[in-house]
C-alpha positions in Angstrom: 1.1 -7.4 18.3 -1.8 -9.8 18.2 -2.4 -9.2 21.9 -3.5 -5.7 21.2 -7.1 -5.2 20.2 -6.2 -2.7 17.5 -3.6 -5.1 16.1 -6.1 -8.0 16.0 -8.6 -5.9 14.2 -6.0 -4.6 11.8 -4.7 -8.1 11.0 -8.2 -9.3 10.4 -8.9 -6.4 8.0 -5.7 -6.8 6.1 -6.3 -10.6 6.0 -9.7 -9.9 4.6 -8.2 -7.7 1.9 -5.6 -10.3 1.0 -8.1 -13.2 1.0 -10.7 -11.4 -1.1 -8.0 -10.1 -3.5 -6.7 -13.6 -4.0 -10.0 -15.6 -4.4 -12.6 -12.9 -4.8 -12.6 -12.7 -8.6 -12.8 -16.5 -9.0 -15.9 -16.7 -6.8 -17.6 -13.5 -8.1 -21.0 -14.5 -9.5 -20.9 -12.1 -12.5 -18.6 -10.1 -14.7 -18.2 -6.7 -13.1 -18.5 -5.0 -16.5 -21.5 -7.0 -17.7 -24.9 -5.2 -17.8 -27.2 -8.1 -16.8 -29.5 -6.7 -14.1 -32.0 -3.9 -13.5 -30.7 -0.4 -13.0 -30.1 0.6 -9.3 -31.6 -2.6 -7.9 -31.4 -2.5 -4.1 -29.4 -5.1 -2.1 -31.0 -8.5 -2.2 -30.3 -12.2 -2.3 -29.7 -12.0 -6.0 -27.5 -8.8 -5.8 -26.0 -8.6 -2.3 -24.7 -5.1 -2.8 -27.3 -4.1 -5.4 -26.6 -2.8 -8.9 -25.2 0.4 -10.3 -26.9 2.9 -12.7 -26.0 0.6 -15.6 -27.3 -2.6 -14.0 -23.9 -4.0 -13.1 -23.5 -6.1 -10.0 -21.7 -4.1 -7.3 -20.8 -7.2 -5.3 -18.8 -8.6 -8.2 -17.2 -5.2 -8.7 -16.1 -5.0 -5.1 -14.6 -8.5 -5.3 -12.7 -7.7 -8.5 -11.6 -4.3 -7.1 -9.9 -6.0 -4.2 -7.5 -7.7 -6.5 -6.6 -4.5 -8.2 -5.9 -2.8 -4.8 -4.0 -5.8 -3.6 -1.8 -5.9 -6.8 -1.0 -2.2 -6.5 -0.3 -2.3 -2.8 1.9 -5.4 -2.8 3.9 -4.4 -5.9 4.5 -0.9 -4.6 5.4 -2.2 -1.1 8.0 -4.5 -2.6 9.5 -1.6 -4.6 9.5 0.7 -1.6 11.0 -2.0 0.6 13.8 -2.7 -1.9 14.7 0.8 -2.7 14.2 2.3 0.7 16.2 -0.4 2.5 19.1 -0.3 0.0 19.4 3.5 0.2 18.9 3.7 4.0 21.4 0.9 4.7 24.1 2.4 2.3 23.7 5.8 3.8 23.6 4.7 7.4 26.5 2.2 7.2 28.9 4.1 5.0 28.0 7.6 6.4 30.3 10.5 5.2 30.0 11.6 1.6 27.9 8.6 0.6 25.3 9.6 3.3 25.3 13.2 2.1 24.7 12.3 -1.5 22.0 9.7 -0.8 20.2 12.0 1.6 20.1 14.8 -0.9 18.5 12.4 -3.4 16.1 11.2 -0.7 15.1 14.8 0.0 14.5 15.5 -3.6 12.3 12.4 -4.0 10.5 13.2 -0.7 9.2 16.6 -1.9 7.8 15.3 -5.2 4.0 15.5 -5.0 3.1 11.8 -5.7 -0.6 12.4 -6.5 0.0 15.2 -9.0 3.1 13.4 -10.5 0.9 10.3 -11.1 -1.7 12.6 -12.8 1.0 14.0 -15.1 2.4 10.6 -16.0 -1.1 9.3 -16.8 -1.8 12.3 -18.9 1.4 11.8 -20.8 1.5 8.1 -21.2 -2.1 7.1 -20.7 -3.7 5.2 -17.8 -2.4 1.8 -16.6 -1.6 0.0 -13.5 2.0 -0.6 -14.5 2.6 3.2 -14.8 0.9 3.9 -11.6 2.9 1.2 -9.8 6.2 2.6 -11.1 5.4 6.2 -10.2 4.2 5.3 -6.7 7.0 2.8 -6.1 9.7 5.3 -7.1 8.3 8.2 -5.0 7.2 6.4 -1.8 10.5 5.1 -0.5 12.2 8.2 1.1 10.5 7.9 4.6 11.5 4.3 4.8 15.0 5.1 3.7 15.3 7.7 6.5 14.1 5.3 9.1 16.5 2.6 8.1 19.4 5.1 7.9 18.6 6.3 11.5 18.5 2.7 12.7 21.9 1.9 11.2 23.5 5.0 12.5 22.6 3.8 16.0 23.5 0.2 15.4 26.7 0.4 13.4 28.9 1.0 16.5 27.1 -1.5 18.8 29.0 -4.3 20.5 27.6 -7.1 18.3 28.7 -5.3 15.2 32.2 -4.7 16.6 32.4 -8.4 17.5 31.5 -9.4 14.0 34.2 -7.1 12.6 36.7 -8.6 15.1 35.7 -12.0 13.9 36.7 -11.1 10.4 33.2 -10.5 8.9 33.1 -8.5 5.7 30.9 -5.5 5.0 28.2 -7.5 3.2 28.0 -10.1 6.0 27.7 -7.4 8.7 25.0 -5.6 6.8 22.9 -8.6 5.8 23.3 -10.8 8.9 23.8 -8.3 11.8 22.2 -5.0 10.8 19.4 -5.8 8.4 17.3 -8.0 10.8 17.4 -5.2 13.4 16.4 -2.5 11.0 13.5 -4.4 9.4 11.1 -4.0 12.3 10.8 -0.2 12.2 10.9 -0.4 8.4 7.8 -2.6 8.4 6.0 0.0 10.5 6.7 2.6 7.9 5.8 0.2 5.1 2.3 -0.3 6.6 1.7 3.5 6.5 3.0 3.7 3.0 0.7 0.9 1.8 -2.3 2.8 3.3 -1.3 5.9 1.5 -0.8 4.0 -1.8 -4.3 2.5 -1.5 -5.8 6.0 -1.0 -3.9 7.4 -4.0 -4.9 4.6 -6.3 -8.6 4.9 -5.2 -8.5 8.7 -5.6 -7.0 8.5 -9.1 -9.6 5.9 -10.1 -12.4 8.1 -8.6 -11.2 10.9 -10.9 -11.4 8.6 -13.9 -7.6 8.2 -14.2 -7.4 4.6 -13.3 -6.9 1.6 -15.6 -10.0 1.3 -17.8 -9.5 -2.4 -18.1 -9.4 -3.1 -14.3 -12.2 -2.7 -11.9 -11.2 -0.4 -9.0 -13.0 0.6 -5.8 -12.4 4.2 -6.7 -14.0 3.8 -10.0 -17.0 2.1 -8.4 -17.4 4.9 -5.9 -17.2 7.4 -8.7 -20.1 5.7 -10.5 -22.1 5.5 -7.3 -21.7 9.1 -6.2 -23.5 10.3 -9.3 -26.7 8.7 -8.0 -26.1 9.1 -4.3 -29.4 11.0 -3.8 -31.5 8.2 -5.1 -29.4 5.1 -4.3 -26.8 4.8 -1.6 -25.4 1.3 -2.2 -23.3 1.8 -5.4 -21.1 4.3 -3.5 -21.2 3.1 0.1 -20.0 -0.5 -0.4 -16.9 0.4 -2.5 -16.3 3.2 0.0 -16.5 0.8 2.9 -14.0 -1.5 1.2 -11.5 1.4 0.9 -12.0 2.3 4.6 -11.5 -1.3 5.8 -8.3 -1.7 3.7 -6.7 1.6 4.7 -7.8 1.4 8.4 -6.5 -2.2 8.6 -3.0 -1.1 7.3 -2.9 1.8 9.7 -3.9 -0.4 12.7 -1.3 -3.0 11.8 1.4 -0.3 11.6 0.3 1.2 14.9 0.4 -2.2 16.6 3.8 -3.0 15.2 5.1 0.4 16.4 3.7 -0.2 19.9 5.2 -3.7 20.0 8.6 -2.3 18.9 8.4 0.4 21.5 7.6 -2.1 24.2 10.5 -4.4 23.2 12.9 -1.5 23.4 
């Protein structure tokens, strides 16, 4: 994957997101909610990304926003990977009526509008990252489950699986040691696309004012900046660029993984 230019760029972008999310808030020069500068100060040595209409440091806001995006992306990715892999492997290996029931559940979850469902949950229970993570995690797994199921349907009758059965291996051993490693590669491709979608949904909700009021988000910063876009470009452009880099990086990594998987096959 790293031999492909797109893959290298994608890995660099995702690595930047992870690095900034982990250490950014600790090195941020100011509190992102603190009003300690002139209103709409242009980018300078003191304020690398300028200030917003209230005089808050945009650079510090972007650094703190990276942690929010990273927290949502990683937590949702773990939920999606766990649920999608479990459902897909059970449906693909057991087949029959188990497959039918799990696929009907998957189809129901797949048609749920995640964005509007998140809005409804926030309207009913109030904004919060925990609620957003649960909603996105429990509605983003169907595509991954379908991919894992398709892989298992093609793998369950292969020679190495038959050999494991002949050797006396139980169902759990076959699934965990023989099938799961072969199904993870395409699952990770789908996971990269899911993470990109999750980042966009989180930013969109924050842009609409439905994000966690206690956490700085790139979408929230972009919302504050778009109100003064005619007189100052920097409060909206820098958070917007951060969103573009994160989403594009995830998509490039997923594309590179898909190309590498296709070449291996």
